[in-house]
C-alpha positions as CSV (number, residue, x, y, z in Angstrom):
1,M,-16.0,-11.5,-41.9
2,S,-12.6,-10.7,-40.3
3,H,-9.5,-12.7,-41.4
4,P,-7.7,-14.9,-38.9
5,I,-4.9,-13.4,-37.0
6,E,-1.5,-14.4,-38.2
7,A,1.0,-15.5,-35.6
8,A,4.5,-16.8,-35.2
9,I,5.6,-19.2,-32.4
10,I,9.0,-19.6,-30.7
11,G,9.3,-23.0,-29.1
12,A,7.5,-25.9,-30.6
13,G,8.0,-28.3,-27.7
14,N,5.6,-29.5,-25.1
15,R,3.7,-26.2,-24.5
16,G,3.9,-24.9,-28.0
17,Y,2.9,-28.0,-29.8
18,Y,0.5,-29.6,-27.4
19,A,-1.0,-26.7,-25.4
20,Y,-1.4,-23.8,-27.8
21,G,-0.9,-25.2,-31.3
22,P,-4.2,-27.2,-31.2
23,Y,-6.3,-24.0,-30.6
24,A,-5.3,-22.7,-34.0
25,L,-6.2,-26.0,-35.7
26,Q,-9.6,-26.1,-34.0
27,H,-10.3,-22.4,-34.6
28,P,-8.8,-21.6,-38.0
29,D,-11.1,-18.6,-38.4
30,E,-9.5,-16.9,-35.4
31,I,-5.8,-17.5,-35.5
32,R,-3.3,-19.4,-37.7
33,F,0.4,-19.9,-37.2
34,T,2.4,-18.7,-40.2
35,A,5.9,-19.0,-38.8
36,V,7.7,-21.3,-36.4
37,V,11.1,-21.0,-34.5
38,E,12.5,-24.2,-33.1
39,P,16.1,-25.4,-33.0
40,H,15.2,-29.1,-32.7
41,D,14.7,-30.2,-36.3
42,E,12.0,-32.9,-35.6
43,R,9.9,-30.6,-33.4
44,R,10.1,-27.8,-35.9
45,H,9.1,-30.0,-38.9
46,R,6.3,-31.6,-36.8
47,F,4.8,-28.2,-36.0
48,A,5.3,-26.8,-39.5
49,E,3.5,-29.9,-41.0
50,A,0.6,-29.6,-38.6
51,H,0.1,-26.0,-39.4
52,A,1.0,-26.0,-43.1
53,I,3.9,-23.5,-42.6
54,P,6.1,-23.2,-45.7
55,Q,9.8,-23.9,-45.5
56,E,10.8,-20.2,-45.8
57,R,8.8,-19.4,-42.6
58,Q,10.6,-22.1,-40.6
59,F,13.5,-20.9,-38.4
60,R,16.1,-22.4,-36.1
61,T,16.6,-19.3,-34.0
62,W,14.6,-16.2,-33.1
63,E,17.3,-14.0,-34.6
64,E,16.5,-15.5,-38.0
65,L,12.8,-14.7,-37.5
66,Y,13.5,-11.1,-36.4
67,A,15.8,-10.6,-39.3
68,Q,12.7,-10.7,-41.5
69,G,11.1,-7.8,-39.8
70,Q,7.6,-8.1,-38.5
71,I,5.9,-10.9,-40.6
72,A,2.9,-11.5,-38.4
73,Q,0.7,-9.6,-35.9
74,A,1.2,-11.8,-32.9
75,L,3.9,-14.0,-31.4
76,L,3.7,-16.8,-28.9
77,N,6.9,-17.3,-26.9
78,C,7.1,-20.9,-25.4
79,T,10.8,-21.0,-24.7
80,L,12.5,-21.8,-21.4
81,D,12.5,-19.2,-18.6
82,R,16.0,-18.1,-19.1
83,M,15.4,-17.3,-22.8
84,H,12.2,-15.2,-22.3
85,L,13.9,-11.8,-22.0
86,D,16.2,-12.0,-25.0
87,S,13.6,-13.6,-27.2
88,T,10.7,-11.3,-26.3
89,L,12.3,-7.8,-26.2
90,P,13.1,-7.8,-30.0
91,A,9.5,-8.9,-30.7
92,L,8.1,-6.0,-28.8
93,E,10.5,-3.6,-30.5
94,L,9.5,-4.8,-33.9
95,G,5.8,-4.3,-33.1
96,Y,4.6,-7.9,-32.2
97,D,1.8,-8.4,-29.7
98,V,3.1,-11.2,-27.5
99,L,1.7,-14.1,-25.5
100,L,4.6,-15.2,-23.2
101,E,4.9,-18.3,-21.1
102,K,5.2,-17.7,-17.4
103,P,7.3,-16.7,-15.6
104,M,8.1,-13.6,-17.7
105,A,11.8,-13.8,-17.0
106,N,14.0,-15.5,-14.4
107,T,15.5,-12.3,-13.0
108,L,13.7,-9.3,-11.4
109,A,15.2,-6.8,-13.7
110,G,14.2,-8.9,-16.7
111,N,10.6,-9.0,-15.6
112,V,10.4,-5.2,-15.1
113,R,12.2,-4.5,-18.3
114,L,9.6,-6.5,-20.3
115,V,6.7,-4.7,-18.8
116,Q,8.3,-1.3,-19.2
117,T,9.1,-2.0,-22.9
118,A,5.6,-3.2,-23.7
119,E,4.2,-0.1,-22.1
120,Q,6.6,2.2,-23.9
121,R,6.0,0.5,-27.2
122,G,2.2,0.3,-26.8
123,R,2.3,-3.5,-27.4
124,L,0.0,-6.1,-25.9
125,L,2.0,-8.4,-23.6
126,M,0.0,-11.2,-22.0
127,I,1.4,-13.8,-19.7
128,C,0.3,-17.4,-19.6
129,H,-1.3,-17.3,-16.2
130,V,-3.7,-20.0,-17.4
131,L,-5.4,-20.6,-14.1
132,R,-7.3,-17.3,-14.4
133,Y,-8.9,-18.7,-17.5
134,T,-10.2,-21.9,-16.0
135,A,-13.8,-22.5,-15.0
136,F,-12.7,-23.3,-11.5
137,F,-10.7,-20.1,-10.7
138,S,-13.2,-17.9,-12.6
139,T,-16.0,-19.3,-10.4
140,L,-13.9,-18.9,-7.3
141,H,-13.3,-15.3,-8.1
142,E,-16.9,-14.6,-8.9
143,V,-18.0,-16.1,-5.4
144,I,-15.5,-13.9,-3.6
145,A,-16.3,-10.8,-5.6
146,S,-20.0,-11.3,-5.0
147,G,-19.6,-10.7,-1.3
148,R,-21.1,-14.0,-0.3
149,L,-18.2,-14.6,2.1
150,G,-18.4,-11.2,3.6
151,D,-15.0,-9.6,4.2
152,V,-12.3,-12.2,3.6
153,I,-10.2,-12.3,6.8
154,T,-7.7,-15.2,6.2
155,V,-6.7,-17.5,3.4
156,E,-4.8,-20.8,3.1
157,H,-3.7,-21.7,-0.4
158,R,-1.8,-24.9,-1.0
159,E,0.1,-25.9,-4.2
160,N,0.4,-29.6,-3.7
161,V,3.0,-30.9,-6.2
162,V,2.7,-34.7,-6.6
163,Y,5.9,-36.6,-5.7
164,W,6.6,-37.8,-9.3
165,H,6.0,-34.3,-10.8
166,M,8.5,-32.9,-8.3
167,A,11.1,-35.4,-9.4
168,H,10.4,-34.9,-13.0
169,S,10.5,-31.1,-13.2
170,F,12.3,-29.9,-10.1
171,V,14.9,-32.6,-9.3
172,R,15.8,-34.2,-12.6
173,G,14.3,-31.7,-15.1
174,N,14.6,-28.3,-16.5
175,W,13.6,-26.4,-13.3
176,R,15.8,-28.2,-10.9
177,N,18.5,-25.6,-10.4
178,S,17.8,-21.9,-9.7
179,Q,21.1,-20.9,-11.4
180,I,19.8,-22.5,-14.6
181,E,16.2,-21.5,-14.5
182,S,14.0,-19.8,-11.9
183,P,13.5,-20.3,-8.2
184,M,10.7,-22.9,-7.6
185,I,8.5,-20.3,-5.9
186,L,8.6,-18.3,-9.1
187,A,8.5,-21.2,-11.7
188,K,5.6,-23.1,-9.9
189,C,3.8,-20.5,-7.9
190,C,3.6,-17.3,-9.9
191,H,0.2,-18.8,-10.9
192,D,-0.8,-19.0,-7.3
193,M,0.4,-15.5,-6.5
194,D,-1.6,-14.3,-9.4
195,I,-4.8,-15.9,-8.1
196,L,-4.2,-14.5,-4.6
197,F,-3.6,-11.0,-6.0
198,W,-6.7,-11.3,-8.3
199,N,-8.9,-12.3,-5.4
200,L,-7.4,-10.2,-2.5
201,G,-5.6,-7.3,-4.0
202,P,-2.0,-6.2,-3.3
203,V,0.2,-7.5,-0.5
204,T,1.8,-5.1,1.9
205,R,4.3,-7.3,3.8
206,L,5.5,-10.9,3.4
207,N,8.0,-13.3,4.7
208,S,8.9,-16.9,3.7
209,F,10.4,-20.1,5.0
210,G,11.6,-23.2,3.1
211,S,14.5,-25.4,2.1
212,L,15.5,-28.5,0.2
213,V,15.1,-31.3,2.7
214,H,14.7,-34.6,0.9
215,Y,16.3,-34.7,-2.5
216,R,19.9,-34.6,-1.3
217,P,22.9,-36.9,-1.6
218,E,23.0,-37.7,2.1
219,N,19.5,-39.1,1.9
220,A,20.4,-41.7,-0.8
221,P,19.8,-45.3,0.3
222,P,23.0,-47.3,0.8
223,G,24.3,-48.5,-2.5
224,A,22.1,-46.3,-4.7
225,P,23.9,-45.7,-8.0
226,E,24.0,-42.5,-10.0
227,R,21.4,-43.8,-12.3
228,C,18.3,-45.9,-11.7
229,T,19.2,-48.1,-14.7
230,D,22.6,-49.1,-13.1
231,G,21.1,-51.7,-10.9
232,C,19.6,-50.0,-7.8
233,P,19.3,-52.2,-4.8
234,V,16.2,-50.4,-3.5
235,A,14.3,-50.2,-6.9
236,D,11.3,-52.0,-5.5
237,D,10.9,-49.7,-2.6
238,C,11.6,-46.3,-4.3
239,P,8.7,-44.2,-5.5
240,W,11.0,-42.3,-7.9
241,Y,12.5,-45.3,-9.6
242,A,12.7,-44.0,-13.2
243,P,11.9,-47.2,-15.2
244,R,8.7,-47.6,-13.2
245,L,7.7,-44.0,-13.9
246,Y,8.6,-43.8,-17.6
247,L,8.5,-47.3,-19.1
248,Q,4.8,-47.9,-18.9
249,E,2.3,-48.1,-21.7
250,Y,1.3,-44.5,-21.2
251,T,3.4,-42.2,-23.4
252,G,1.8,-38.7,-22.7
253,W,3.3,-36.0,-20.5
254,P,5.7,-36.3,-18.7
255,T,6.9,-39.4,-20.4
256,S,6.7,-37.6,-23.8
257,V,9.4,-35.2,-22.6
258,I,12.2,-37.6,-22.0
259,S,12.4,-38.7,-25.7
260,E,11.0,-37.6,-29.1
261,D,10.8,-41.2,-30.0
262,T,8.3,-42.7,-27.5
263,S,9.1,-46.4,-28.3
264,L,10.0,-48.5,-25.3
265,E,13.6,-49.0,-26.5
266,A,14.1,-45.2,-27.1
267,R,12.7,-44.4,-23.7
268,R,15.0,-46.9,-22.1
269,Q,18.0,-45.4,-23.8
270,A,16.9,-42.0,-22.7
271,L,16.9,-43.1,-19.1
272,E,20.4,-44.7,-19.5
273,T,21.9,-41.5,-20.9
274,G,19.6,-38.5,-20.2
275,P,18.7,-36.5,-17.1
276,Y,15.5,-38.4,-16.3
277,G,17.2,-41.6,-15.5
278,R,19.3,-40.1,-12.7
279,C,18.7,-41.1,-9.1
280,V,16.8,-38.3,-7.4
281,Y,19.5,-38.2,-4.7
282,H,22.3,-37.7,-7.2
283,C,21.2,-34.7,-9.3
284,D,22.5,-31.2,-9.5
285,N,19.2,-29.8,-8.1
286,D,19.1,-26.9,-5.5
287,V,15.5,-25.6,-5.6
288,V,13.4,-26.1,-2.4
289,D,11.1,-29.0,-2.0
290,H,8.8,-27.1,0.4
291,Q,8.1,-23.4,1.1
292,T,5.7,-21.2,2.9
293,V,4.9,-17.6,2.2
294,N,3.1,-15.5,4.8
295,M,1.3,-12.5,3.5
296,E,-0.5,-9.4,4.8
297,F,-2.8,-7.8,2.3
298,A,-3.8,-4.1,2.0
299,S,-7.3,-5.1,3.0
300,G,-6.1,-6.3,6.3
301,A,-6.6,-9.9,5.4
302,T,-3.8,-12.4,6.0
303,G,-2.8,-15.5,3.9
304,V,-0.4,-18.3,3.7
305,L,0.7,-20.0,0.6
306,F,2.1,-23.5,1.0
307,M,4.1,-25.2,-1.8
308,H,5.6,-28.6,-1.5
309,G,6.7,-31.5,-3.7
310,H,5.6,-34.4,-1.5
311,S,1.9,-34.8,-2.3
312,H,0.0,-38.0,-3.1
313,E,-1.9,-36.2,-5.9
314,E,-1.4,-33.2,-8.0
315,G,-3.6,-30.2,-7.3
316,R,-4.4,-27.0,-5.4
317,T,-6.5,-26.8,-2.3
318,M,-7.7,-23.6,-0.6
319,R,-9.7,-22.1,2.2
320,Y,-11.1,-18.6,2.4
321,D,-12.6,-17.6,5.7
322,G,-14.9,-14.5,5.6
323,T,-17.1,-12.7,8.0
324,R,-20.2,-14.4,6.6
325,A,-19.1,-17.7,5.1
326,T,-16.1,-20.1,4.6
327,L,-15.1,-21.3,1.1
328,R,-13.2,-24.5,0.7
329,G,-11.9,-25.5,-2.7
330,K,-10.1,-28.3,-4.5
331,F,-8.6,-27.8,-8.0
332,A,-7.4,-31.0,-9.5
333,Y,-7.1,-30.0,-13.2
334,G,-10.7,-31.0,-13.9
335,V,-10.7,-34.3,-11.9
336,D,-13.0,-34.0,-8.8
337,D,-12.8,-30.2,-8.8
338,A,-15.1,-28.8,-6.1
339,I,-16.0,-25.6,-4.3
340,E,-18.1,-25.5,-1.1
341,V,-19.5,-22.4,0.6
342,H,-20.3,-22.9,4.3
343,D,-22.8,-20.2,5.4
344,H,-22.3,-18.9,9.0
345,L,-25.8,-17.9,9.6
346,T,-27.8,-20.9,8.3
347,G,-25.1,-23.6,8.4
348,R,-26.1,-24.5,4.9
349,V,-23.3,-25.9,2.6
350,E,-23.6,-24.8,-1.0
351,K,-21.7,-27.0,-3.5
352,V,-20.6,-25.2,-6.6
353,D,-19.6,-27.4,-9.5
354,P,-17.3,-25.6,-12.0
355,Q,-17.3,-27.3,-15.3
356,A,-13.8,-27.9,-16.4
357,G,-12.7,-27.4,-20.0
358,A,-11.2,-30.2,-22.1
359,S,-7.8,-28.6,-22.7
360,G,-4.8,-28.7,-20.4
361,H,-4.8,-27.0,-17.0
362,G,-8.5,-27.7,-16.5
363,G,-9.4,-25.7,-19.6
364,G,-6.9,-22.9,-19.0
365,D,-4.8,-23.5,-22.1
366,E,-7.7,-23.1,-24.4
367,G,-9.1,-20.3,-22.3
368,I,-6.0,-18.1,-22.5
369,M,-5.7,-18.6,-26.3
370,A,-9.3,-17.5,-26.7
371,A,-8.7,-14.5,-24.5
372,F,-5.5,-13.6,-26.4
373,V,-7.2,-13.7,-29.7
374,K,-10.0,-11.5,-28.3
375,A,-7.5,-9.0,-26.8
376,L,-5.7,-8.8,-30.2
377,R,-8.9,-7.6,-31.8
378,A,-10.0,-5.5,-28.8
379,P,-7.1,-4.7,-26.4
380,A,-9.4,-3.3,-23.7
381,T,-10.9,-6.8,-23.2
382,A,-7.7,-8.2,-21.9
383,L,-8.3,-9.9,-18.5
384,T,-4.8,-9.2,-17.4
385,T,-2.2,-6.6,-18.5
386,A,1.5,-7.2,-18.3
387,R,1.6,-4.7,-15.4
388,E,-0.9,-6.7,-13.5
389,S,0.9,-10.0,-14.2
390,L,4.1,-8.4,-12.9
391,E,2.7,-8.2,-9.4
392,S,2.7,-12.0,-8.9
393,H,6.3,-12.1,-10.1
394,L,7.3,-9.4,-7.6
395,M,5.6,-11.3,-4.9
396,A,7.6,-14.4,-5.8
397,F,10.9,-12.6,-6.0
398,A,10.2,-10.9,-2.7
399,A,9.4,-14.3,-1.1
400,E,12.6,-15.8,-2.3
401,Q,14.6,-12.9,-0.9
402,A,12.7,-13.2,2.4
403,R,13.5,-16.9,2.5
404,V,17.1,-16.5,1.8
405,E,17.7,-13.5,4.0
406,G,15.3,-14.3,6.8
407,T,13.6,-10.9,6.5
408,I,10.1,-9.4,6.3
409,V,9.7,-7.6,2.9
410,D,7.8,-4.3,2.7
411,M,6.1,-4.6,-0.7
412,D,5.6,-0.9,-1.4
413,A,9.3,-0.3,-1.0
414,Y,10.1,-3.5,-3.0
415,R,7.8,-2.3,-5.9
416,T,9.6,1.1,-6.0
417,T,13.0,-0.5,-6.0
418,A,12.0,-2.9,-8.7
419,E,10.9,-0.1,-11.1
420,Q,14.4,1.4,-10.8
421,V,16.4,-1.9,-11.1
422,T,16.5,-1.9,-14.9
423,R,18.7,1.2,-14.8
424,G,21.6,-1.1,-13.9
425,D,20.5,-4.0,-16.1
């Protein structure tokens, strides 16, 4: 019997501890974490205790880890977007195979450089495009690939971000400002771009429109203070009133993000002093709250991606119209997921029921861990290569360029330029 793969992890916060760490505990015969990097003492100790990692394998920085040479076969990188490039390149150079959180990097040059380095070094670099590994999107892909829709002519794909998630992550939170992290179309929708590329192939041309309409200072109600805890006069009428969102009995995500101590008093103090207690109209956010991307695919099909942060519920909805049938889908992370195929000839409606997994992202978190372990043992089995994952990132960067400049982007030319951009990096 083969021994479990030894892995190090950088970043023991929300994704590292809750999304990927549990897989090793549930499958100790497949993979085990033998080193952890985390600057936050409590998080580092929590992860080390859960995985029985000795003190000498606990590090505050990735530089400390890499100074040891290669001490495991694999590495999981769960740091913030802006840290991905600097924390992953040394791992690839040392010989680690890497599972990297999406997006790969927050700059175009950084993304290309990571892919080129992995290819040059012959290392496995997988990106956490977890939606590919859900029952829902696997089933969706199988239906399209089977030809049951005929030739796909047009697609509408919607990324509906619920209003409180928009406020948490993209107004108050880590991804609020494109100068700090990534443009929202990259941070939130490289998943969606990846699914569209997987199902329809490469894009030839695209353009994009969008802006920040609502979460702006001029839209603040009269008398609204800088913080919700400073006595807001419209607290009862505001959907984003922080105490209502974070001071409930529920202490899972996203409440777990605002404070390591989830007691009511600690959370209240976090709102009084930290970023998540700020009025949504008085933050330093600049990312869009809505954006559309119009795409022409090499197959001749056209598609539109809608992304917005004003939904009543979280989830993705989609419609694929083909020459023989129409597919309508709803992905709600395992809650009321549904796929319907409407046959043009018979009028029959076939309801497909994808069985969601129990882990996060509708089973995608567990699915990608299982796929990573499998690919470590047999690289040819990897569902996605770094090169393939790069395509969704190129689409997102091209969309942001098109939005800002008001242009139509030729993707063949964009890909060619992207491959050369690292020369000036």
